[in-house]
C-alpha positions as CSV (number, residue, x, y, z in Angstrom):
1,M,-78.2,-4.2,-136.6
2,A,-79.4,-7.6,-135.9
3,S,-76.2,-8.7,-134.4
4,Y,-76.4,-5.6,-132.0
5,E,-79.8,-6.8,-130.9
6,N,-78.6,-10.2,-130.3
7,T,-75.7,-8.8,-128.3
8,N,-78.1,-6.7,-126.2
9,R,-80.3,-9.7,-125.6
10,G,-77.3,-11.6,-124.6
11,N,-76.2,-9.2,-122.1
12,S,-79.7,-8.8,-120.7
13,S,-79.8,-12.4,-120.2
14,N,-76.5,-12.5,-118.6
15,L,-77.4,-9.7,-116.3
16,A,-80.9,-11.4,-115.3
17,A,-78.8,-14.5,-114.5
18,E,-76.4,-12.6,-112.4
19,T,-79.2,-10.8,-110.7
20,N,-80.9,-14.2,-109.7
21,M,-77.5,-15.6,-108.7
22,N,-76.9,-12.8,-106.4
23,S,-80.4,-12.8,-105.0
24,G,-80.1,-16.6,-104.2
25,F,-76.7,-15.9,-102.7
26,E,-77.8,-12.8,-100.5
27,G,-80.8,-15.0,-99.5
28,Q,-78.5,-17.9,-98.4
29,V,-76.2,-15.5,-96.4
30,I,-79.3,-14.0,-94.8
31,R,-80.7,-17.5,-94.0
32,K,-77.5,-18.5,-92.4
33,L,-77.0,-15.2,-90.5
34,D,-80.4,-15.9,-89.0
35,F,-79.3,-19.4,-87.9
36,L,-76.2,-18.2,-86.5
37,S,-78.1,-15.5,-84.5
38,A,-80.7,-18.0,-83.1
39,T,-77.6,-20.2,-82.2
40,V,-75.9,-17.6,-80.4
41,N,-79.0,-16.6,-78.6
42,H,-79.5,-20.4,-77.4
43,L,-75.8,-20.5,-76.2
44,C,-76.3,-17.3,-74.4
45,D,-79.4,-18.8,-72.4
46,A,-77.5,-22.0,-71.8
47,V,-74.5,-20.1,-70.3
48,N,-76.9,-18.1,-68.1
49,L,-78.5,-21.2,-66.9
50,L,-75.0,-22.7,-66.2
51,V,-74.1,-19.5,-64.2
52,N,-77.3,-19.3,-62.2
53,R,-77.3,-23.0,-61.4
54,H,-73.6,-22.6,-60.4
55,Q,-74.4,-19.6,-58.2
56,I,-77.3,-21.9,-56.6
57,E,-75.1,-24.7,-55.9
58,Q,-72.4,-22.4,-54.1
59,I,-75.2,-21.1,-51.9
60,E,-76.2,-24.8,-51.1
61,Y,-72.5,-25.7,-50.3
62,K,-72.2,-22.9,-47.7
63,E,-75.7,-23.6,-46.3
64,N,-75.0,-27.4,-46.2
65,A,-71.5,-27.3,-44.5
66,F,-70.1,-30.0,-42.2
67,D,-69.2,-29.3,-38.7
68,L,-65.7,-28.6,-39.1
69,P,-62.9,-29.2,-38.2
70,I,-63.9,-32.7,-37.0
71,S,-63.1,-33.2,-33.3
72,T,-63.9,-36.9,-32.6
73,T,-63.2,-40.0,-34.4
74,G,-66.8,-40.8,-34.2
75,A,-67.4,-37.6,-36.2
76,M,-65.1,-38.9,-38.8
77,K,-66.9,-42.0,-39.5
78,V,-70.2,-40.0,-39.7
79,V,-68.9,-37.6,-42.2
80,E,-67.4,-40.6,-44.2
81,D,-70.8,-42.3,-44.1
82,E,-72.6,-39.2,-45.2
83,L,-70.3,-38.8,-48.1
84,K,-71.0,-42.5,-49.1
85,A,-74.7,-42.1,-48.6
86,S,-74.9,-39.1,-51.1
87,E,-72.0,-40.4,-53.4
88,R,-74.5,-40.7,-56.2
89,R,-75.6,-36.9,-55.8
90,G,-72.2,-35.9,-55.0
91,D,-73.5,-32.7,-53.1
92,K,-72.2,-33.5,-49.6
93,K,-68.7,-34.0,-51.1
94,Q,-69.1,-30.7,-53.0
95,S,-69.9,-29.0,-49.8
96,L,-67.1,-30.6,-47.9
97,V,-64.7,-29.7,-50.6
98,F,-65.8,-26.2,-50.9
99,H,-65.3,-25.6,-47.0
100,L,-61.9,-27.4,-47.0
101,A,-60.4,-25.2,-49.7
102,L,-61.3,-22.0,-47.8
103,G,-58.0,-22.7,-46.1
104,G,-56.4,-21.4,-49.0
105,G,-52.7,-22.1,-49.9
106,R,-50.9,-21.3,-53.3
107,K,-48.6,-24.3,-53.3
108,T,-49.3,-27.9,-52.9
109,P,-47.7,-28.6,-49.5
110,D,-48.9,-25.4,-47.7
111,S,-52.4,-25.8,-49.4
112,T,-52.5,-29.4,-48.2
113,Y,-51.6,-28.4,-44.6
114,R,-54.3,-25.9,-44.6
115,V,-56.7,-28.2,-46.0
116,M,-56.0,-30.9,-43.2
117,A,-56.2,-28.0,-40.6
118,E,-59.7,-27.4,-41.7
119,L,-60.6,-31.0,-41.7
120,M,-59.7,-31.8,-38.2
121,T,-58.3,-30.8,-35.0
122,N,-54.8,-31.5,-33.9
123,E,-56.3,-33.7,-31.2
124,I,-57.8,-36.0,-33.9
125,A,-54.7,-35.7,-36.0
126,A,-52.7,-37.0,-33.4
127,Q,-54.5,-40.4,-33.6
128,F,-54.1,-40.7,-37.0
129,S,-51.2,-41.8,-39.7
130,Y,-51.7,-42.2,-43.4
131,E,-51.8,-45.9,-43.4
132,G,-52.3,-46.7,-39.6
133,K,-49.1,-47.6,-38.7
134,K,-47.6,-47.6,-34.9
135,G,-50.9,-48.5,-33.6
136,K,-52.7,-45.5,-35.0
137,L,-56.0,-45.2,-36.9
138,S,-55.7,-45.1,-40.7
139,F,-56.6,-42.1,-42.7
140,C,-57.0,-44.2,-45.9
141,D,-59.7,-46.2,-44.2
142,F,-61.8,-43.0,-45.1
143,P,-61.4,-42.8,-48.8
144,L,-64.2,-40.2,-49.5
145,I,-62.8,-37.8,-47.0
146,K,-59.4,-38.4,-48.5
147,A,-60.7,-37.7,-52.1
148,S,-62.5,-34.6,-50.7
149,V,-59.0,-33.5,-49.5
150,L,-57.3,-34.1,-52.8
151,A,-60.0,-32.1,-54.4
152,A,-60.0,-29.4,-52.2
153,V,-56.2,-28.9,-52.6
154,R,-56.5,-29.1,-56.5
155,R,-59.3,-26.3,-56.0
156,N,-56.6,-24.1,-54.8
157,V,-53.6,-25.4,-56.9
158,G,-54.8,-26.6,-60.1
159,D,-51.7,-28.5,-61.1
160,A,-51.3,-30.3,-57.6
161,K,-50.2,-33.9,-58.0
162,G,-51.9,-36.7,-56.2
163,N,-48.5,-38.0,-54.9
164,D,-47.4,-34.5,-53.6
165,I,-50.9,-34.0,-51.8
166,E,-50.7,-37.6,-50.2
167,D,-47.0,-37.0,-49.1
168,G,-48.3,-33.5,-47.5
169,I,-51.1,-35.6,-45.6
170,K,-48.6,-38.0,-44.3
171,Y,-46.4,-35.3,-43.0
172,W,-49.2,-33.2,-41.5
173,L,-50.5,-36.3,-39.6
174,K,-47.0,-37.1,-38.4
175,K,-46.5,-33.8,-36.9
176,G,-50.0,-34.0,-35.2
177,P,-48.7,-35.1,-31.7
178,E,-46.2,-32.0,-31.9
179,R,-49.0,-29.5,-32.9
180,L,-51.4,-30.8,-30.1
181,K,-48.2,-30.4,-27.6
182,R,-47.7,-26.9,-28.8
183,E,-51.5,-26.2,-28.7
184,K,-51.9,-27.3,-25.2
185,K,-48.9,-25.4,-24.0
186,S,-50.0,-22.1,-25.5
187,N,-53.4,-22.5,-23.9
188,A,-52.0,-23.3,-20.7
189,V,-50.3,-19.8,-20.9
190,P,-53.0,-17.0,-21.3
191,G,-51.6,-14.1,-23.6
192,D,-48.7,-16.2,-24.8
193,A,-47.0,-14.3,-27.8
194,T,-46.0,-17.6,-29.1
195,A,-49.5,-18.9,-29.6
196,E,-50.4,-19.2,-33.4
197,V,-52.3,-21.2,-35.8
198,N,-50.7,-24.5,-36.1
199,I,-51.1,-26.0,-39.7
200,I,-47.7,-27.8,-39.6
């Protein structure tokens, strides 16, 4: 009888201990769930803030656009100077990149030609070469504009390589005089069916 009572007491003690352990474990689980819930709510707030900020920035880019396409060499210098003056903030460059990228294009060469067509007129392009050879102005003398072109192409073609974009810029500038000639010819003939957007 005494042995039975001792066994019961032992079982009761074990049950109480297990109950306490379960209560402690459940408490830890509840505390961790509360922590996770608070963390998720914090992350949601942070994401919403970033989304709202991005939307505001997109609006600012549209409102603070440059006067494109650039139609004079003086305007090229003005744009470069404005980019340099706001280089720390980066807002002017972001605005330029946003608007240049509107040209579209799914492949690197096509997107590069379209971005350059958004940047400058054929009349200005005819005065430039990539490195300023043959008495022409050097596009590389405008490093911030060049960087904006690269960024705009990569906005359209995520895996675009720098060398490929630069080759596209070189080719587009090289063909500038030809495009200008075609443009003037088509403008001289009203209603000419061959008139088209010259991007290459």
